C-alpha positions as CSV (number, residue, x, y, z in Angstrom):
1,M,-16.9,-16.3,-16.4
2,S,-14.7,-14.5,-13.9
3,V,-12.7,-15.7,-10.9
4,K,-15.4,-14.4,-8.6
5,E,-18.1,-16.3,-10.4
6,E,-16.0,-19.5,-10.3
7,L,-15.5,-18.9,-6.5
8,D,-19.3,-18.4,-6.2
9,I,-20.0,-21.7,-7.9
10,F,-17.3,-23.5,-6.0
11,F,-18.3,-22.3,-2.5
12,K,-22.0,-23.1,-3.3
13,K,-21.0,-26.7,-4.1
14,F,-18.5,-26.7,-1.1
15,L,-21.3,-25.8,1.4
16,E,-23.8,-28.2,-0.2
17,K,-21.2,-31.0,0.1
18,Y,-20.5,-30.2,3.7
19,K,-24.2,-30.2,4.6
20,E,-24.1,-34.0,3.9
21,T,-21.6,-34.5,6.7
22,P,-22.3,-34.9,10.4
23,Q,-20.7,-31.5,11.2
24,G,-22.5,-29.6,8.4
25,L,-19.6,-27.3,7.8
26,P,-15.8,-27.7,7.5
27,K,-13.9,-27.7,10.8
28,I,-10.5,-26.3,11.6
29,P,-8.6,-25.5,14.8
30,R,-9.9,-22.2,16.0
31,R,-7.4,-19.4,15.9
32,K,-7.5,-16.3,18.0
33,D,-5.3,-14.2,15.6
34,I,-8.0,-13.8,12.9
35,D,-11.4,-12.1,12.6
36,Q,-13.8,-14.4,14.5
37,T,-16.8,-13.7,12.3
38,I,-15.8,-16.6,10.0
39,Y,-16.5,-19.2,12.8
40,V,-19.9,-20.8,13.3
41,G,-20.8,-22.1,16.7
42,E,-18.7,-23.1,19.6
43,I,-15.3,-24.7,19.8
44,D,-15.3,-28.5,20.4
45,S,-13.2,-30.4,23.0
46,A,-10.4,-30.9,20.5
47,G,-10.1,-27.1,19.8
48,Y,-11.9,-27.3,16.4
49,C,-14.7,-25.0,15.2
50,R,-16.9,-25.0,12.2
51,W,-16.5,-22.2,9.6
52,K,-18.0,-21.0,6.4
53,P,-16.7,-18.7,3.6
54,I,-17.9,-15.1,3.9
55,P,-18.6,-13.1,0.7
56,F,-16.6,-9.9,0.8
57,G,-16.2,-7.8,-2.3
58,K,-14.1,-4.8,-1.1
59,K,-10.7,-4.2,-2.8
60,D,-9.2,-1.2,-0.9
61,N,-6.9,-3.1,1.5
62,F,-5.7,-5.6,-1.1
63,L,-5.0,-2.8,-3.6
64,R,-3.0,-1.0,-1.0
65,L,-1.0,-4.2,-0.2
66,M,-0.2,-4.5,-4.0
67,E,0.9,-0.9,-4.0
68,V,3.2,-1.3,-0.9
69,Y,4.8,-4.4,-2.5
70,E,4.8,-2.7,-6.0
71,I,2.9,-5.7,-7.4
72,E,1.4,-5.2,-10.9
73,E,-2.4,-5.3,-10.7
74,N,-4.0,-8.4,-12.1
75,D,-7.8,-8.4,-12.1
76,D,-8.0,-12.2,-11.5
77,I,-5.7,-12.1,-8.5
78,V,-7.6,-9.1,-7.1
79,E,-10.9,-11.0,-7.4
80,Y,-9.4,-14.1,-5.8
81,F,-8.2,-12.2,-2.7
82,C,-11.2,-9.8,-2.5
83,S,-14.3,-11.9,-3.2
84,Y,-14.4,-14.1,-0.1
85,Y,-12.9,-14.4,3.4
86,F,-12.1,-18.2,3.8
87,L,-9.9,-20.5,5.8
88,G,-7.7,-23.1,4.3
89,F,-9.2,-26.3,2.9
90,D,-8.0,-29.2,0.6
91,I,-9.0,-29.5,-3.0
92,K,-8.1,-31.9,-5.7
93,Y,-7.0,-30.4,-9.0
94,G,-6.1,-33.0,-11.7
95,N,-3.6,-35.3,-10.0
96,Y,-2.7,-32.8,-7.3
97,L,-3.9,-32.6,-3.8
98,I,-3.7,-28.9,-2.8
99,G,-4.2,-27.2,0.5
100,T,-5.4,-23.7,-0.1
101,R,-4.0,-20.8,1.9
102,D,-6.4,-18.7,4.1
103,V,-7.7,-15.5,2.5
104,E,-8.1,-13.3,5.5
105,V,-9.6,-10.2,4.0
106,L,-10.9,-8.9,7.3
107,D,-7.5,-9.1,9.0
108,G,-5.6,-7.2,6.4
109,Y,-4.0,-10.2,4.7
110,K,-1.6,-10.8,7.6
111,R,-0.6,-14.3,6.6
112,L,-0.2,-13.4,2.9
113,K,2.2,-10.6,3.9
114,R,4.3,-13.2,5.8
115,V,4.8,-15.4,2.7
116,I,4.8,-12.9,-0.1
117,D,8.4,-11.8,0.3
118,A,9.6,-15.3,-0.6
119,Y,8.6,-14.7,-4.2
120,K,10.7,-11.7,-5.1
121,D,12.8,-12.1,-8.2
122,Q,16.4,-11.0,-8.7
123,N,15.3,-7.4,-9.1
124,G,13.3,-7.4,-5.8
125,R,10.0,-7.5,-7.6
126,I,7.2,-9.9,-6.7
127,T,6.4,-12.0,-9.7
128,H,4.3,-14.8,-8.1
129,I,1.8,-14.9,-5.3
130,P,1.4,-18.1,-3.2
131,I,-2.2,-19.5,-2.9
132,G,-1.6,-23.0,-1.6
133,V,0.6,-26.0,-1.1
134,E,0.7,-29.2,-3.1
135,Q,0.3,-31.7,-0.2
136,N,2.3,-34.6,-1.7
137,S,5.4,-32.6,-2.4
138,D,5.2,-29.6,-0.1
139,N,5.7,-27.4,-3.2
140,T,4.0,-24.1,-3.3
141,V,1.1,-23.3,-5.6
142,V,1.5,-19.8,-7.0
143,V,-0.1,-17.4,-9.5
144,E,2.1,-15.5,-11.9
145,V,1.3,-11.9,-11.4
146,K,1.8,-10.8,-15.0
147,T,-0.1,-13.6,-16.8
148,G,-2.4,-15.2,-14.1
149,I,-0.9,-18.6,-14.9
150,V,-1.1,-21.0,-12.0
151,K,2.1,-23.0,-11.3
152,I,3.7,-25.3,-8.8
153,A,6.9,-23.9,-7.5
154,N,9.7,-26.0,-6.0
155,D,11.0,-23.8,-3.3
156,D,14.3,-25.7,-3.1
157,T,15.3,-25.5,-6.7
158,G,13.3,-22.4,-7.8
159,K,11.8,-24.3,-10.7
160,M,8.2,-23.9,-11.6
161,R,5.8,-25.8,-13.8
162,K,2.5,-24.6,-15.1
163,I,-0.6,-26.5,-14.0
164,S,-3.4,-24.2,-15.2
165,P,-3.5,-21.4,-17.9
166,S,-5.5,-19.1,-15.6
167,L,-6.8,-18.7,-12.0
168,E,-10.3,-18.9,-13.4
169,E,-9.6,-22.2,-15.1
170,F,-7.8,-23.5,-12.0
171,I,-10.8,-22.8,-9.7
172,R,-13.2,-24.3,-12.2
173,G,-11.2,-27.6,-11.9
174,W,-11.3,-27.7,-8.1
175,E,-12.8,-30.9,-6.6
176,I,-13.9,-30.9,-3.0
177,V,-12.0,-33.1,-0.6
178,L,-13.8,-33.9,2.6
């Protein structure tokens, strides 16, 4: 399988699980600074709106972003950031509760650009790309660019620990949290 195929499987289960809820889709505070096509329906009185993941499949903008930051190309990372446009949601992976970061393909990866600089090594190269936050510790979930290994990074100490051998394996282990 590939990262894209794992995302396809996950989002199919994700949407089926949300169909069982009263709102029918995940809800999140509606933001005006992103492409609005992700939202479904009107905003509620609390400022929340339903959304659903949108298949994407174009790589040009992300590949340009990688060039600008001089990030080594990794097919799994490219597939992760180019297959779907989605907003953040919580998943369980093993003993971890993880909040995924938005993948805003239609808005030029604005939020990703804001956090990516934090992962430069001593030589100014980006060796890890953040994809989420471990909710219980506030540590960042990152993918190592060279290997595709998924790790939890303690931003205070700089130490990292491996939680999955690959992005594909990581997505395969996601459990939906409603």
